LORO-862689 format. One record per residue (C-alpha): residue in one letter; y, z, x. Coordinates in steps of 0.1 Angstrom, whole numbers, plus 2048, in hexadecimal, padded with zeros to 3 digits. Each point is the difference from the previous one (the first is absolute). Layout:
// residues N
aYZX ...
END
This chain:
// residues 368
m68EB74DA8 s8198017E5 l7EF7E47ED t7DC8017F5 k7FB7E27E8 l80F7DD7FD i8027EE7DF p7F07DE801 t8187E37FA t7FF7DB804 h81C7E6807 t8047DC808 n81F800815 d7F9801825 d822810809 y7FD81B7E6 d80382480D e7F08157E6 d80B8237F7 v7E48157F1 e8098217F1 v7E681B807 g8078227F2 s82280A80E s8027E681B a7FF7DB804 v7F07E8819 r80B7DF80C i7E37EC810 n8087E781B r7E87EF818 h80D7F6822 s7EE7ED81A c7FF810822 d7F07E2812 t8107F9821 n8037DC7F6 t8168087E3 n82480C800 w8018227EF p8058077E4 t7EF7E37EF q7F58077DD t7DF7EE7F9 s7FD7EA7E2 d7DF80F7F6 m8048227EF t7E180C7EF p8028167E1 l801825805 v7E18167F8 t8008237F4 t7FC810822 t81780B81B t7F87E1815 t8047DB7FA e7E47E980B s80D7E5817 t7F57DC7FF e8107F9821 t7F3804823 t82180C80E g81C8167F4 v8068227F2 v80780A7DC i8218137FD k8058167E2 d82480B7FA v8008227F0 v81F8047EC p80C8247FB r80B80B7DE s82380680C m8037DB80B y7EB7F27E3 y81780F7E6 h8207FC814 d80E7E27EE r7F680C7DE d80F823803 n81E7F7817 d7F581B817 d812805821 d7E0805814 c8037F3823 l7F27DF809 c808803824 t7E87F1819 c815804820 s7EC80781F c81381F80B c80380E7DD r822810807 c8127F67E0 e81081A7EA c7E48007E6 c7E2803818 p7F681C818 t7FF7FA825 v7E1801815 s80D810820 d81081E7EE w7EE8017DF c81480C7E2 v7FD7F27DD r8227FA7F1 d7F780D7DE p81C8177F1 y7E88117E9 g7E680681B l81A80C819 s80E8197E6 c7DD80D7FA g7F9803825 f821813806 t7F98167E2 t7DF80A810 w81180A820 f81A8147EC l7E48137EE f7F1809822 v82280C80C y8048157E0 a7DE810805 q809808824 f8218107F5 v7EF8177E7 m7E4809817 i81880981C f81E8107EF v7F080E7E1 i7DC80A808 l7FB805826 i820807812 p80C81D7E9 k7F082180A s7E98017E2 h7E27FC817 g7F680A823 t80E7EE81F l7DD7F480B f7F87F47DD n8207EC7FE f7FC7F1823 i7DC7F57FC n8067F07DE l8207EF80C i7EC7F081C i7E47F57E8 f8177F37E5 h8157EC818 a7E27F1812 l7F27F47DF e8227F37F6 v8047EC820 l7DE7F17FB a8077F77DC v8237F1806 s7F47EE81F s7E47F07EC h8187F67E5 f8187F1819 r7E47EC811 t7F37F47DE m8237F67F6 f80B7EE81F s7DF7F180C n7F67DC7FA p7E38047E7 g7EE7E280E t8137E27F5 v7F37DD806 p8177EB816 l8187E97ED n7FB7DB800 n7E0801814 a7F07E67E8 t8067E481A p7EC7E1808 e7F7810822 n7F181F7EE f7EE7EB7E7 l7EF7EC81B k7EF82180C y7EA8007E0 a7E07ED7FC n7FF7E27EA g7FD8087DB t80C824805 v81480E7E3 v82180F80C y8168157EA r8257FC805 c81C8157F0 a8187E97EE m81D818806 c7F980B824 q7F17DF80B s7E7815812 i7DA7FE803 k7F281D7EC p7E5814811 p7E480F7EB r80C81D7EA a8257F8807 h8198017E3 h8247F67FB c81881D7F8 s81E7F67EB v81481D80D c7F97FB825 k8017DA7FC r7E27FD817 c7DB7FD7FF v7F082080C k7DD80380F r7E98187EE m81C8097E9 d7F981F7EB h8208047EC h826801803 c80D8247FF v8248067F7 f80082380F v7FB7F1823 n8127E07F7 n7E57EB80F c7DE7F17FA v7E181380A g7EB7E8813 q7EA7FC81E n81980C81A n80F81F7EF q7E580D7E9 k7F881B819 y82480C800 f8018007DA i7E08157FD l80D818819 f8218037ED t7EF8087DF f7E8818812 y81A814813 t8178007E2 c7E480F7EA i7F981A81A i82480B805 s8058017DB i7E38177FB y80C81581D a8238037F2 l7F180B7DE i7ED81C812 l81F80C813 l8147FE7E0 g7E78167EE i80081981C h8268027FF v8038037DB t7E581C800 t81381381C c8217FD7EE i7F380C7DE q7ED81D80F a81F80C814 d8177FA7E1 w8137E5814 s80C81B819 v7F27EC81E c80B7DE7F2 t825804805 a8097DF812 w8077F17DE s80680E7DD p7E18037EB p80B7E47E8 a8077E881D t7DF809811 i7ED7F97E0 i8117DE7FC f7F87F6824 l7DC80B7FC i7FB7EF7DE f80C7DE80E l7EA80581F a7E28097EA f8057E17EA e8037EA81F a7E280F812 i7E97FE7E1 s80B7DC7F9 f7FB7F5824 s7DF812805 l7F17F07E1 f80D7DD806 t7F97FE825 g7DE8117FB i7F67E67E7 m80D7E4817 t7ED80D81E g7E08027EC t8067DD7F2 q8067F1822 l7E181180F y7EB7F37E3 s80E7DD806 i7F6803824 y7DD80D7F6 t7FB7E27E9 d8127E8817 t8157F47E3 t8267FE800 g81580B7E3 i8077DC7F6 e7DB7F7801 s7F881E7EC f81A7F87E6 k7F37DC7FD g7DC80C7FE e7F67ED81E g7DF80E80D n7F8804824 s7DA8037FF r7FD7EE822 r816819810 r7F281F7EF n7E4802819 n81880D81B s800825807 f81E8157F8 i807806825 s8017DB807 s8187FB7E3 l81681C80D k8017EF822 v80F7E17F1 v81E8167F4 f80381B81B g7F27EE81F s7DE7FD811 q804820815 v7F781E7EA g81481E80A l8208147FA t8147E0804 w7F67F87DC l81681D7F5 n81D7F7817 p81B7EB7EF f80E7F7823 s7E07F080A k7F97DC7F8 p7DE7F47F6 v7EB7EF81A n8087DB803 l7E07EF7F4 i7E680A7E6 t7E37EA7F6 q7F18047DD n7E97E77EF d8097E5819 e8258067F7 r81780781D v81B8197F6 t81D801818 f81B81B7FE d81F7ED80B v81781E7FE 
END
């Protein structure tokens, strides 16, 4: 959870809704009775002081304890005059929120980064076709085989990026913190509710101030895919970084072969472009390939390590240990991200993960 400790406070006013700041978040504690003989919501007159744990002991025989988790973007909204969206509409189709049916986060900065990523792929394709392979500086068979391999890797990388960018990362339904849903919990159960989404927060869910939603098993928000990396699209994000790293290294190898051939032949076989133009094209491609290979290689390793330790990026940043989950094998943790059926579908960006995974009594549903 995003909150690990509550500060003990006392009060005498029965109608008082207390805001407790914990680190970078705040919590408002309400106790509602879910007794069938009581009209919901009925706030009880007896509210015991909080203790320094993540639960609150109840002195009642009925009811659930509702903890409103206030995201930072909402907590500091009034103080900073921020324009963060406070929308709680059920369909989430306002101008400041993404849609659920066709998911696209309306963040100008994220969209520009996503389109820039596509442009860099197009530029690499242009240089590879019209500067390195198509000109008769190499044999026909060599050009044909490498064109097939390069385009296959590019299709996999771009498709993975597209799926990551336009897939619902695993958002919690809006406004599902209803009396009917609260009645499903046993008496005395502590239920976390997002104060902005008005949603019941599952374990390990966090609110994203850019996507304006709570995301299940949220790892981080990536501007290069203009989306959160969460339970439903982490597979596509890992495939994007993996295939981008592979194609970048492959492009560097072909670039080195081409430069060596041109220098040995004194540029006599590299006549499609003038030597200065060819060098400029290759320098930009080399800079792009080196940058992409290093960045995506590190991201792929980081994501795999997070899966190995079963710790999301946010949990690792907050220093939240997962000793209870560390007993799982690496394969079982991979299944939570890629699906329960081990096979080539794990490497296929067009294949969705299997619908249901069970880990530590936690049912993980891929609702993509």
